[in-house]
Structure formats: structure tokens, C-alpha cells
N, CA, C and O of each residue as an XYZ file, in Angstrom:
816
protein
N     104.465   -195.665     21.944
C     104.357   -196.864     21.103
C     103.398   -196.645     19.946
O     103.612   -197.194     18.865
N     102.353   -195.862     20.141
C     101.352   -195.754     19.085
C     101.939   -195.165     17.824
O     101.626   -195.641     16.733
N     102.793   -194.130     17.928
C     103.383   -193.732     16.666
C     104.732   -194.395     16.452
O     105.252   -194.376     15.336
N     105.321   -194.988     17.508
C     106.510   -195.796     17.287
C     106.208   -197.009     16.427
O     106.976   -197.338     15.523
N     105.085   -197.684     16.704
C     104.716   -198.845     15.907
C     104.361   -198.453     14.494
O     104.430   -199.278     13.584
N     103.986   -197.213     14.298
C     103.529   -196.801     12.986
C     104.676   -196.360     12.090
O     104.439   -195.869     10.986
N     105.914   -196.525     12.543
C     107.067   -196.322     11.676
C     107.287   -197.623     10.912
O     108.345   -198.247     10.995
N     106.271   -198.006     10.178
C     106.247   -199.244      9.419
C     105.850   -198.912      7.994
O     105.497   -197.773      7.688
N     105.908   -199.899      7.130
C     105.407   -199.696      5.771
C     103.950   -199.260      5.834
O     103.200   -199.687      6.712
N     103.559   -198.410      4.898
C     102.242   -197.776      4.944
C     101.081   -198.756      5.132
O     100.202   -198.473      5.946
N     101.024   -199.891      4.427
C      99.878   -200.787      4.643
C      99.786   -201.309      6.068
O      98.692   -201.393      6.627
N     100.935   -201.666      6.671
C     100.919   -202.149      8.047
C     100.533   -201.043      9.016
O      99.762   -201.271      9.948
N     101.069   -199.838      8.798
C     100.724   -198.715      9.668
C      99.228   -198.453      9.638
O      98.610   -198.235     10.681
N      98.647   -198.473      8.452
C      97.207   -198.222      8.333
C      96.394   -199.282      9.060
O      95.382   -198.964      9.686
N      96.815   -200.518      8.988
C      96.077   -201.598      9.654
C      96.185   -201.479     11.169
O      95.213   -201.727     11.882
N      97.365   -201.098     11.665
C      97.519   -200.930     13.102
C      96.693   -199.750     13.614
O      96.130   -199.807     14.707
N      96.626   -198.701     12.834
C      95.847   -197.543     13.262
C      94.373   -197.879     13.478
O      93.691   -197.232     14.274
N      93.897   -198.874     12.779
C      92.493   -199.248     12.913
C      92.192   -199.968     14.223
O      91.030   -200.056     14.619
N      93.225   -200.489     14.908
C      92.978   -201.271     16.126
C      93.391   -200.526     17.394
O      93.059   -200.966     18.495
N      94.102   -199.419     17.266
C      94.644   -198.716     18.425
C      93.563   -197.886     19.108
O      92.990   -196.983     18.497
N      93.281   -198.193     20.381
C      92.384   -197.398     21.219
C      91.078   -197.056     20.510
O      90.724   -195.885     20.373
N      90.368   -198.086     20.062
C      89.122   -197.841     19.331
C      88.060   -197.210     20.219
O      87.102   -196.627     19.711
N      88.213   -197.315     21.538
C      87.252   -196.692     22.453
C      87.548   -195.210     22.700
O      86.796   -194.538     23.406
N      88.640   -194.699     22.122
C      89.059   -193.294     22.302
C      89.254   -192.936     23.772
O      88.893   -191.844     24.208
N      89.828   -193.864     24.524
C      90.086   -193.570     25.932
C      91.152   -192.488     26.108
O      91.052   -191.661     27.014
N      92.163   -192.492     25.252
C      93.227   -191.496     25.385
C      92.706   -190.088     25.114
O      92.952   -189.207     25.937
N      91.995   -189.815     24.003
C      91.443   -188.469     23.817
C      90.520   -188.041     24.952
O      90.555   -186.884     25.370
N      89.702   -188.948     25.451
C      88.802   -188.580     26.545
C      89.576   -188.240     27.814
O      89.178   -187.349     28.564
N      90.678   -188.946     28.057
C      91.506   -188.622     29.215
C      92.184   -187.265     29.051
O      92.307   -186.512     30.017
N      92.624   -186.949     27.829
C      93.219   -185.638     27.590
C      92.229   -184.520     27.905
O      92.599   -183.516     28.512
N      90.996   -184.687     27.502
C      89.965   -183.697     27.826
C      89.789   -183.566     29.335
O      89.701   -182.456     29.860
N      89.739   -184.686     30.021
C      89.548   -184.664     31.472
C      90.714   -183.996     32.190
O      90.544   -183.460     33.285
N      91.893   -184.024     31.582
C      93.092   -183.454     32.199
C      93.354   -182.019     31.764
O      94.420   -181.474     32.050
N      92.411   -181.407     31.086
C      92.527   -179.989     30.809
C      92.841   -179.599     29.394
O      93.065   -178.418     29.125
N      92.868   -180.558     28.457
C      93.024   -180.175     27.053
C      91.695   -179.629     26.557
O      90.710   -180.366     26.533
N      91.632   -178.356     26.157
C      90.343   -177.804     25.737
C      89.874   -178.391     24.413
O      90.667   -178.600     23.495
N      88.577   -178.651     24.331
C      88.021   -179.171     23.079
C      88.076   -178.124     21.981
O      88.191   -178.459     20.802
N      87.995   -176.887     22.357
C      88.099   -175.778     21.407
C      88.970   -174.709     22.053
O      88.835   -174.429     23.244
N      89.834   -174.132     21.293
C      90.751   -173.134     21.814
C      92.000   -173.114     20.963
O      92.031   -173.664     19.862
N      93.021   -172.480     21.481
C      94.297   -172.412     20.770
C      95.172   -173.553     21.286
O      95.825   -173.428     22.322
N      95.178   -174.677     20.545
C      95.870   -175.886     20.978
C      96.815   -176.341     19.873
O      96.419   -176.452     18.713
N      98.063   -176.602     20.239
C      99.060   -177.080     19.284
C      99.420   -178.524     19.592
O      99.602   -178.898     20.751
N      99.518   -179.325     18.548
C      99.992   -180.698     18.633
C     101.390   -180.735     18.042
O     101.590   -180.319     16.901
N     102.364   -181.230     18.807
C     103.740   -181.292     18.325
C     103.901   -182.450     17.349
O     103.592   -183.596     17.677
N     104.375   -182.151     16.171
C     104.630   -183.194     15.177
C     103.391   -183.553     14.381
O     102.591   -182.685     14.034
N     103.236   -184.852     14.090
C     102.114   -185.393     13.309
C     102.164   -184.923     11.850
O     101.218   -184.289     11.383
N     103.239   -185.218     11.128
C     103.369   -184.714      9.762
C     102.329   -185.241      8.795
O     102.014   -184.561      7.819
N     101.775   -186.442      9.029
C     100.778   -186.947      8.083
C      99.343   -186.659      8.510
O      98.400   -187.033      7.813
N      99.175   -185.995      9.653
C      97.840   -185.547     10.057
C      96.956   -186.592     10.704
O      95.785   -186.327     10.975
N      97.505   -187.799     10.961
C      96.648   -188.846     11.519
C      96.177   -188.513     12.925
O      95.004   -188.700     13.248
N      97.083   -188.019     13.764
C      96.690   -187.718     15.138
C      95.727   -186.529     15.198
O      94.811   -186.513     16.021
N      95.930   -185.549     14.341
C      94.979   -184.428     14.282
C      93.586   -184.943     13.947
O      92.603   -184.547     14.575
N      93.503   -185.826     12.955
C      92.208   -186.377     12.560
C      91.605   -187.219     13.676
O      90.396   -187.187     13.904
N      92.446   -187.963     14.363
C      91.960   -188.815     15.453
C      91.393   -187.974     16.591
O      90.338   -188.302     17.134
N      92.074   -186.903     16.955
C      91.562   -186.015     17.991
C      90.295   -185.312     17.521
O      89.356   -185.136     18.298
N      90.265   -184.912     16.261
C      89.071   -184.255     15.728
C      87.861   -185.174     15.810
O      86.754   -184.721     16.099
N      88.066   -186.462     15.558
C      86.970   -187.427     15.646
C      86.415   -187.528     17.061
O      85.258   -187.900     17.258
N      87.250   -187.194     18.047
C      86.818   -187.209     19.443
C      86.328   -185.835     19.895
O      86.048   -185.631     21.077
N      86.223   -184.897     18.956
C      85.700   -183.575     19.279
C      86.732   -182.592     19.780
O      86.381   -181.606     20.427
N      88.014   -182.843     19.493
C      89.093   -181.970     19.948
C      89.760   -181.337     18.739
O      90.279   -182.039     17.871
N      89.747   -180.008     18.680
C      90.349   -179.290     17.560
C      91.768   -178.858     17.923
O      91.971   -178.119     18.886
N      92.749   -179.324     17.145
C      94.143   -178.944     17.358
C      94.769   -178.608     16.010
O      94.231   -178.947     14.956
N      95.900   -177.945     16.065
C      96.682   -177.717     14.851
C      98.073   -178.282     15.070
O      98.639   -178.162     16.156
N      98.614   -178.891     14.042
C      99.936   -179.487     14.131
C     100.998   -178.423     13.900
O     100.883   -177.596     12.995
N     102.029   -178.457     14.728
C     103.184   -177.571     14.543
C     104.431   -178.446     14.444
O     104.480   -179.508     15.065
N     105.425   -178.031     13.687
C     106.600   -178.880     13.477
C     107.325   -179.194     14.777
O     107.414   -178.360     15.679
N     107.841   -180.416     14.850
C     108.630   -180.860     15.994
C     110.071   -180.986     15.538
O     110.361   -181.682     14.566
N     110.969   -180.319     16.234
C     112.378   -180.350     15.860
C     113.221   -180.384     17.125
O     112.740   -180.081     18.216
N     114.490   -180.757     16.963
C     115.461   -180.731     18.053
C     116.556   -179.716     17.709
O     117.197   -179.851     16.667
N     116.786   -178.713     18.548
C     116.033   -178.393     19.758
C     114.661   -177.825     19.414
O     114.454   -177.292     18.324
N     113.723   -177.943     20.358
C     112.367   -177.487     20.113
C     112.337   -175.970     20.000
O     112.793   -175.249     20.887
N     111.788   -175.512     18.889
C     111.590   -174.068     18.679
C     110.251   -173.912     17.999
O     110.066   -174.380     16.876
N     109.308   -173.257     18.667
C     107.961   -173.090     18.145
C     107.828   -171.704     17.525
O     108.017   -170.687     18.191
N     107.498   -171.686     16.240
C     107.361   -170.409     15.534
C     105.984   -169.821     15.840
O     105.132   -169.690     14.961
N     105.796   -169.475     17.099
C     104.517   -168.955     17.578
C     104.787   -167.792     18.532
O     105.834   -167.750     19.177
N     103.852   -166.852     18.623
C     104.049   -165.723     19.543
C     104.010   -166.159     21.001
O     103.471   -167.215     21.332
N     104.585   -165.338     21.862
C     104.502   -165.584     23.296
C     103.038   -165.587     23.743
O     102.213   -164.834     23.224
N     102.737   -166.446     24.710
C     101.419   -166.483     25.360
C     100.280   -166.553     24.342
O      99.286   -165.839     24.469
N     100.427   -167.416     23.332
C      99.429   -167.497     22.268
C      98.597   -168.768     22.305
O      97.666   -168.911     21.513
N      98.910   -169.705     23.214
C      98.232   -171.003     23.213
C      97.593   -171.296     24.564
O      98.062   -170.857     25.615
N      96.503   -172.058     24.493
C      95.862   -172.562     25.712
C      96.451   -173.898     26.145
O      96.426   -174.230     27.330
N      96.980   -174.668     25.194
C      97.523   -175.979     25.524
C      98.470   -176.438     24.426
O      98.355   -176.034     23.269
N      99.410   -177.296     24.820
C     100.293   -177.998     23.901
C     100.209   -179.472     24.259
O     100.280   -179.837     25.433
N     100.058   -180.319     23.248
C      99.995   -181.761     23.476
C     101.028   -182.447     22.594
O     101.201   -182.098     21.427
N     101.708   -183.425     23.171
C     102.687   -184.226     22.446
C     102.279   -185.687     22.549
O     102.169   -186.223     23.651
N     102.054   -186.334     21.417
C     101.605   -187.719     21.380
C     102.746   -188.606     20.910
O     102.923   -188.813     19.710
N     103.524   -189.132     21.857
C     104.588   -190.096     21.638
C     105.824   -189.534     20.952
O     106.924   -190.025     21.204
N     105.690   -188.531     20.100
C     106.822   -188.137     19.263
C     107.779   -187.176     19.954
O     108.952   -187.124     19.585
N     107.325   -186.422     20.933
C     108.171   -185.434     21.586
C     108.377   -185.722     23.058
O     107.771   -186.641     23.610
N     109.237   -184.936     23.696
C     109.506   -185.033     25.132
C     109.885   -186.454     25.532
O     109.196   -187.090     26.330
N     110.977   -186.940     24.974
C     111.523   -188.231     25.379
C     112.312   -188.017     26.664
O     113.538   -187.903     26.650
N     111.587   -187.965     27.766
C     112.120   -187.441     29.005
C     111.835   -185.951     29.034
O     111.063   -185.455     28.214
N     112.438   -185.237     29.956
C     112.162   -183.802     30.071
C     113.434   -183.022     29.779
O     114.434   -183.147     30.486
N     113.377   -182.217     28.730
C     114.457   -181.293     28.416
C     114.025   -179.914     28.892
O     112.990   -179.405     28.462
N     114.811   -179.303     29.777
C     114.408   -178.037     30.383
C     114.199   -176.948     29.341
O     113.280   -176.139     29.467
N     115.042   -176.920     28.313
C     114.899   -175.887     27.288
C     113.595   -176.068     26.517
O     112.915   -175.091     26.204
N     113.242   -177.331     26.208
C     111.984   -177.588     25.510
C     110.792   -177.219     26.379
O     109.825   -176.634     25.891
N     110.851   -177.553     27.656
C     109.765   -177.183     28.566
C     109.618   -175.670     28.637
O     108.501   -175.153     28.635
N     110.743   -174.955     28.701
C     110.687   -173.496     28.763
C     110.127   -172.907     27.477
O     109.427   -171.895     27.509
N     110.433   -173.535     26.343
C     109.891   -173.056     25.072
C     108.385   -173.223     25.020
O     107.675   -172.353     24.519
N     107.896   -174.349     25.541
C     106.443   -174.527     25.617
C     105.840   -173.496     26.555
O     104.804   -172.910     26.237
N     106.467   -173.259     27.709
C     105.951   -172.245     28.634
C     105.896   -170.872     27.972
O     105.002   -170.077     28.262
N     106.842   -170.593     27.090
C     106.854   -169.282     26.414
C     105.586   -169.063     25.600
O     105.038   -167.961     25.598
N     105.114   -170.095     24.912
C     103.965   -169.920     24.023
C     102.628   -170.164     24.740
O     101.567   -169.860     24.195
N     102.682   -170.710     25.958
C     101.436   -170.929     26.697
C     101.032   -169.674     27.460
O     101.875   -168.918     27.942
N      99.734   -169.477     27.555
C      99.199   -168.453     28.445
C      99.303   -168.931     29.891
O      99.467   -170.125     30.142
N      99.209   -168.005     30.836
C      99.182   -168.403     32.242
C      98.078   -169.431     32.455
O      96.947   -169.239     32.008
N      98.406   -170.511     33.130
C      97.418   -171.563     33.351
C      97.264   -172.518     32.189
O      96.451   -173.440     32.256
N      98.035   -172.316     31.108
C      97.961   -173.229     29.965
C      98.490   -174.606     30.331
O      99.234   -174.769     31.298
N      98.089   -175.593     29.534
C      98.390   -176.987     29.861
C      99.360   -177.606     28.859
O      99.233   -177.412     27.650
N     100.326   -178.352     29.380
C     101.208   -179.196     28.574
C     100.889   -180.640     28.922
O     100.971   -181.033     30.086
N     100.524   -181.439     27.912
C     100.183   -182.843     28.106
C     101.072   -183.685     27.194
O     101.074   -183.505     25.977
N     101.818   -184.597     27.790
C     102.795   -185.405     27.079
C     102.388   -186.866     27.210
O     102.275   -187.383     28.322
N     102.167   -187.535     26.082
C     101.684   -188.916     26.069
C     102.808   -189.858     25.642
O     103.468   -189.651     24.624
N     103.001   -190.898     26.452
C     103.947   -191.968     26.128
C     103.356   -193.288     26.594
O     102.396   -193.313     27.363
N     103.933   -194.378     26.125
C     103.539   -195.676     26.663
C     104.005   -195.792     28.117
O     105.021   -195.216     28.505
N     103.245   -196.545     28.907
C     103.542   -196.744     30.322
C     104.136   -198.116     30.585
O     104.927   -198.285     31.513
N     103.757   -199.101     29.770
C     104.245   -200.462     29.968
C     103.377   -201.246     30.932
O     102.244   -200.856     31.215
N     103.916   -202.370     31.446
C     103.187   -203.245     32.357
C     101.911   -203.763     31.684
O     100.855   -203.851     32.309
N     102.034   -204.101     30.403
C     100.864   -204.476     29.608
C     101.279   -205.458     28.513
O     102.446   -205.841     28.429
N     100.321   -205.865     27.673
C     100.621   -206.791     26.581
C     101.476   -206.144     25.491
O     102.394   -206.769     24.961
N     101.170   -204.897     25.164
C     101.862   -204.233     24.062
C     103.356   -204.104     24.343
O     104.166   -204.184     23.419
N     103.729   -203.906     25.597
C     105.145   -203.721     25.912
C     105.977   -204.956     25.582
O     107.192   -204.851     25.412
N     105.340   -206.128     25.489
C     106.076   -207.342     25.121
C     106.547   -207.309     23.674
O     107.359   -208.140     23.268
N     106.048   -206.361     22.896
C     106.489   -206.208     21.515
C     107.780   -205.420     21.404
O     108.354   -205.313     20.321
N     108.243   -204.865     22.522
C     109.457   -204.049     22.523
C     110.416   -204.539     23.586
O     110.086   -205.427     24.372
N     111.609   -203.957     23.608
C     112.606   -204.312     24.613
C     112.109   -203.911     25.995
O     111.537   -202.836     26.173
N     112.331   -204.782     26.968
C     111.834   -204.539     28.319
C     112.490   -203.342     28.982
O     111.935   -202.773     29.922
N     113.692   -202.943     28.494
C     114.398   -201.835     29.125
C     114.144   -200.496     28.438
O     114.885   -199.540     28.668
N     113.113   -200.409     27.601
C     112.761   -199.123     26.990
C     112.526   -198.091     28.095
O     111.870   -198.413     29.086
N     113.037   -196.862     27.964
C     112.971   -195.908     29.083
C     111.549   -195.576     29.524
O     111.319   -195.322     30.706
N     110.584   -195.571     28.592
C     109.216   -195.266     29.004
C     108.638   -196.345     29.908
O     107.677   -196.096     30.636
N     109.217   -197.544     29.869
C     108.752   -198.631     30.720
C     109.513   -198.692     32.038
O     109.119   -199.426     32.945
N     110.583   -197.938     32.155
C     111.438   -198.046     33.338
C     111.526   -196.702     34.055
O     110.750   -196.448     34.976
N     112.455   -195.839     33.651
C     112.752   -194.653     34.459
C     111.707   -193.550     34.370
O     111.512   -192.814     35.338
N     111.025   -193.416     33.222
C     110.205   -192.226     33.045
C     109.066   -192.107     34.042
O     108.743   -191.000     34.475
N     108.459   -193.204     34.411
C     107.287   -193.133     35.285
C     107.625   -193.257     36.767
O     106.722   -193.252     37.604
N     108.912   -193.369     37.106
C     109.295   -193.460     38.511
C     109.317   -192.076     39.156
O     109.467   -191.060     38.477
N     109.166   -192.058     40.469
C     109.164   -190.778     41.185
C     110.492   -190.054     41.055
O     110.540   -188.828     41.156
N     111.577   -190.797     40.831
C     112.879   -190.164     40.627
C     113.220   -190.033     39.147
O     114.359   -189.723     38.797
N     112.239   -190.268     38.276
C     112.441   -190.148     36.845
C     112.306   -188.717     36.370
O     111.964   -187.842     37.165
N     112.565   -188.451     35.098
C     112.641   -187.075     34.600
C     111.331   -186.307     34.658
O     111.347   -185.084     34.799
N     110.201   -186.990     34.553
C     108.936   -186.267     34.573
C     108.474   -185.916     35.985
O     107.912   -184.843     36.202
N     108.701   -186.798     36.933
C     108.075   -186.655     38.246
C     109.004   -186.145     39.333
O     108.529   -185.674     40.366
N     110.298   -186.222     39.135
C     111.183   -185.934     40.267
C     111.157   -184.466     40.678
O     111.349   -184.163     41.856
N     110.925   -183.541     39.735
C     110.931   -182.126     40.113
C     109.553   -181.627     40.514
O     109.391   -180.457     40.861
N     108.548   -182.516     40.467
C     107.211   -182.149     40.911
C     106.406   -181.327     39.935
O     105.270   -180.964     40.237
N     106.966   -181.016     38.752
C     106.237   -180.161     37.823
C     105.204   -180.933     37.013
O     104.170   -180.380     36.640
N     105.475   -182.210     36.736
C     104.517   -183.045     36.013
C     103.808   -183.972     36.987
O     104.376   -184.393     37.995
N     102.579   -184.276     36.672
C     101.855   -185.346     37.327
C     101.583   -186.411     36.269
O     101.724   -186.162     35.072
N     101.199   -187.584     36.718
C     100.985   -188.683     35.780
C      99.571   -189.231     35.933
O      99.056   -189.380     37.041
N      98.963   -189.525     34.790
C      97.663   -190.201     34.739
C      97.821   -191.371     33.772
O      98.283   -191.189     32.646
N      97.440   -192.565     34.207
C      97.593   -193.754     33.379
C      96.239   -194.178     32.829
O      95.274   -194.340     33.577
N      96.179   -194.354     31.518
C      94.967   -194.781     30.820
C      95.104   -196.258     30.478
O      96.085   -196.662     29.854
N      94.138   -197.060     30.879
C      94.151   -198.494     30.590
C      93.327   -198.728     29.321
O      92.099   -198.797     29.364
N      94.017   -198.848     28.211
C      93.379   -198.933     26.910
C      93.714   -200.285     26.272
O      94.262   -201.177     26.919
N      93.367   -200.414     24.974
C      93.545   -201.688     24.280
C      93.886   -201.457     22.809
O      93.586   -200.412     22.231
N      94.525   -202.474     22.229
C      94.513   -202.664     20.782
C      93.469   -203.742     20.532
O      93.605   -204.857     21.038
N      92.449   -203.439     19.776
C      91.307   -204.342     19.619
C      91.202   -204.817     18.175
O      91.065   -204.010     17.255
N      91.269   -206.122     17.986
C      91.214   -206.751     16.663
C      89.850   -207.409     16.462
O      89.125   -207.659     17.426
N      89.509   -207.685     15.218
C      88.226   -208.342     14.935
C      88.229   -209.785     15.427
O      87.223   -210.258     15.957
N      89.344   -210.488     15.260
C      89.452   -211.886     15.665
C      90.855   -212.159     16.183
O      91.777   -211.388     15.918
N      91.021   -213.244     16.916
C      92.359   -213.649     17.357
C      93.237   -213.965     16.153
O      94.426   -213.646     16.153
N      92.667   -214.584     15.137
C      93.444   -214.932     13.944
C      93.995   -213.674     13.266
O      95.152   -213.637     12.848
N      93.156   -212.659     13.165
C      93.620   -211.404     12.567
C      94.728   -210.797     13.415
O      95.725   -210.308     12.882
N      94.558   -210.827     14.733
C      95.575   -210.283     15.626
C      96.899   -211.000     15.439
O      97.939   -210.354     15.314
N      96.877   -212.318     15.418
C      98.115   -213.085     15.280
C      98.805   -212.802     13.957
O     100.027   -212.664     13.905
N      98.034   -212.716     12.901
C      98.614   -212.473     11.579
C      99.252   -211.091     11.518
O     100.370   -210.949     11.024
N      98.554   -210.070     12.013
C      99.072   -208.704     11.936
C     100.267   -208.513     12.862
O     101.244   -207.866     12.483
N     100.203   -209.063     14.065
C     101.320   -208.923     14.992
C     102.574   -209.607     14.455
O     103.676   -209.072     14.579
N     102.412   -210.773     13.866
C     103.560   -211.473     13.298
C     104.169   -210.685     12.147
O     105.390   -210.571     12.041
N     103.317   -210.145     11.290
C     103.807   -209.400     10.136
C     104.509   -208.113     10.559
O     105.517   -207.722      9.971
N     103.968   -207.463     11.582
C     104.505   -206.168     11.992
C     105.708   -206.283     12.919
O     106.613   -205.451     12.856
N     105.734   -207.301     13.781
C     106.732   -207.335     14.847
C     107.596   -208.590     14.863
O     108.384   -208.785     15.789
N     107.460   -209.438     13.858
C     108.338   -210.589     13.750
C     108.176   -211.579     14.891
O     107.056   -211.886     15.297
N     109.304   -212.083     15.415
C     109.264   -213.137     16.427
C     108.522   -212.697     17.688
O     107.784   -213.484     18.280
N     108.714   -211.441     18.101
C     107.996   -210.972     19.287
C     106.491   -210.950     19.032
O     105.703   -211.298     19.911
N     106.100   -210.542     17.838
C     104.684   -210.554     17.500
C     104.102   -211.953     17.491
O     102.971   -212.162     17.931
N     104.867   -212.910     16.994
C     104.420   -214.303     16.994
C     104.194   -214.783     18.423
O     103.181   -215.419     18.714
N     105.147   -214.478     19.325
C     105.027   -214.914     20.712
C     103.835   -214.277     21.411
O     103.105   -214.950     22.138
N     103.636   -212.980     21.193
C     102.490   -212.300     21.807
C     101.190   -212.867     21.251
O     100.248   -213.116     22.003
N     101.134   -213.071     19.943
C      99.923   -213.617     19.335
C      99.595   -215.006     19.836
O      98.426   -215.333     20.039
N     100.615   -215.828     20.039
C     100.378   -217.197     20.496
C      99.766   -217.240     21.886
O      99.059   -218.190     22.223
N     100.030   -216.221     22.699
C      99.518   -216.183     24.070
C      98.107   -215.588     24.171
O      97.514   -215.578     25.250
N      97.577   -215.098     23.056
C      96.266   -214.438     23.108
C      95.149   -215.428     23.442
O      95.122   -216.555     22.948
N      94.239   -214.977     24.289
C      93.030   -215.734     24.578
C      91.777   -214.946     24.208
O      90.656   -215.443     24.310
N      91.995   -213.707     23.775
C      90.914   -212.861     23.288
C      91.527   -211.904     22.268
O      92.740   -211.699     22.286
N      90.734   -211.319     21.389
C      91.321   -210.546     20.289
C      91.670   -209.103     20.655
O      91.259   -208.163     19.973
N      92.425   -208.940     21.727
C      92.893   -207.602     22.056
C      94.126   -207.685     22.941
O      94.356   -208.684     23.623
N      94.913   -206.618     22.918
C      96.092   -206.481     23.764
C      95.844   -205.348     24.751
O      95.332   -204.294     24.376
N      96.203   -205.564     26.000
C      96.145   -204.465     26.963
C      97.244   -203.456     26.619
O      98.352   -203.827     26.231
N      96.913   -202.187     26.771
C      97.836   -201.111     26.379
C      97.669   -199.962     27.363
O      96.654   -199.266     27.351
N      98.667   -199.770     28.212
C      98.632   -198.713     29.218
C      99.391   -197.492     28.708
O     100.524   -197.594     28.238
N      98.747   -196.352     28.811
C      99.290   -195.102     28.279
C      99.454   -194.113     29.421
O      98.535   -193.905     30.213
N     100.636   -193.502     29.501
C     100.909   -192.489     30.519
C     100.714   -191.101     29.927
O     101.255   -190.788     28.866
N      99.948   -190.281     30.611
C      99.826   -188.873     30.247
C     100.502   -188.061     31.352
O      99.998   -187.981     32.473
N     101.642   -187.463     31.024
C     102.339   -186.576     31.954
C     101.802   -185.162     31.709
O     101.798   -184.689     30.573
N     101.357   -184.499     32.756
C     100.674   -183.213     32.541
C     101.119   -182.184     33.575
O     101.415   -182.509     34.725
N     101.154   -180.956     33.135
C     101.534   -179.847     34.021
C     100.811   -178.592     33.570
O     100.374   -178.488     32.424
N     100.690   -177.639     34.488
C     100.108   -176.329     34.211
C     101.206   -175.287     34.187
O     102.081   -175.273     35.053
N     101.159   -174.420     33.201
C     102.156   -173.364     33.142
C     101.985   -172.458     34.360
O     100.885   -171.976     34.629
N     103.074   -172.228     35.096
C     102.945   -171.355     36.260
C     102.772   -169.891     35.836
O     103.126   -169.524     34.715
N     102.234   -169.064     36.719
C     102.067   -167.642     36.371
C     103.416   -167.001     36.061
O     104.442   -167.349     36.645
N     103.384   -166.061     35.132
C     104.612   -165.377     34.736
C     105.123   -164.497     35.895
O     106.152   -163.836     35.761
């Protein structure tokens, strides 16, 4: 959702970026799950550099590499310590994409895939049947059924200066759904649960 919501006109995207996870809970969770603060780390996508800058602000150095379908990383074999995808890649698990990441990871390297988890305020801004809110986090879903990924859920927030600001921005960005979510606010923030699916590259 974090970069899904940012597929908006530039002024709205910039305003939303200012309220998303101001406590940096997601970057701190990535560190706790094995994303090295310094090392050879690739971030899939991020053409405008916002996520790179956001991670850098949390003390995590990454480089952005192009994201394409099918995934092909123009990197040498066993050249990375970790690969991280923030919302834009791994919409479910594609075996070929996973194998391509394994190709560029060193033994023991980490793949961390971030998506929305749902069961929160932010999910009311989208369709209830979005796959990240339904099948992806189930034990029989694409990430967990083969046992290769584990899941860690981060309980984060979108934090606004005031309820009035929240209502105005949500209405402008999300239309009728934003109006409904804003009307239900009793404090100037939305609960936002984020799923980090993570796995370690097995030995070659």
C-alpha cells in the first residue's frame, strides 16, 4: 500500500509520504530480520529514489536495481548480502523470480519482501478482497505454504498533524472511501499493519 498509494499526482504523493510510518518501524524491523545496515544490498525498483532515501535515513545503505517482469537482475552470481522488495515486487511468489534472487545472493543471504497485511484502518481505503489482505498471509498462501518464507507483522501508523488534516488528505487522495475513513477517526492516525515475508538463501 505504501507505494500503491503513492501512484497519485505528485503533490498528493509527497503529502502522503510525510505521514507514512514516521516512527520508522518498518526499517527497524527489516534490520531485526537480517537486512544488513551496511553491505551489498539491492532494493528492487524505487525509480524516484524515495525508498532508498527513507532507508538511508534509518541508517540502512541500499542501491536500487530495476524491477521488471520477468525479474532479471543484471548482477553477478553470489554478489549480494540481501535483496529487499518494498511493495513493488513479488506479488505472490514466482519461482523463477525467487530463483533469480537466489542466484545473486551469497549463501545465507536474505530476501525480505514487504507488503500490506490488512486488518487495519488503511485497508479500508482499498477493496477488501485485495490478495495481500486475503490469500498471501495464509498458511496455504503463496509465501507460507512451501515453508521457505516466514512472516513478521509490523504494527505501524499513518500519522497526521490533526484529524482535520487527515480527513482532508484522505478525501482528496481516496475519494468516497477516504471520506468514510476520515469520518470515523477519533485520533489523527490510521493503524497500518505491514507484512515482511523473509527467507534465507539455502546453501548452494
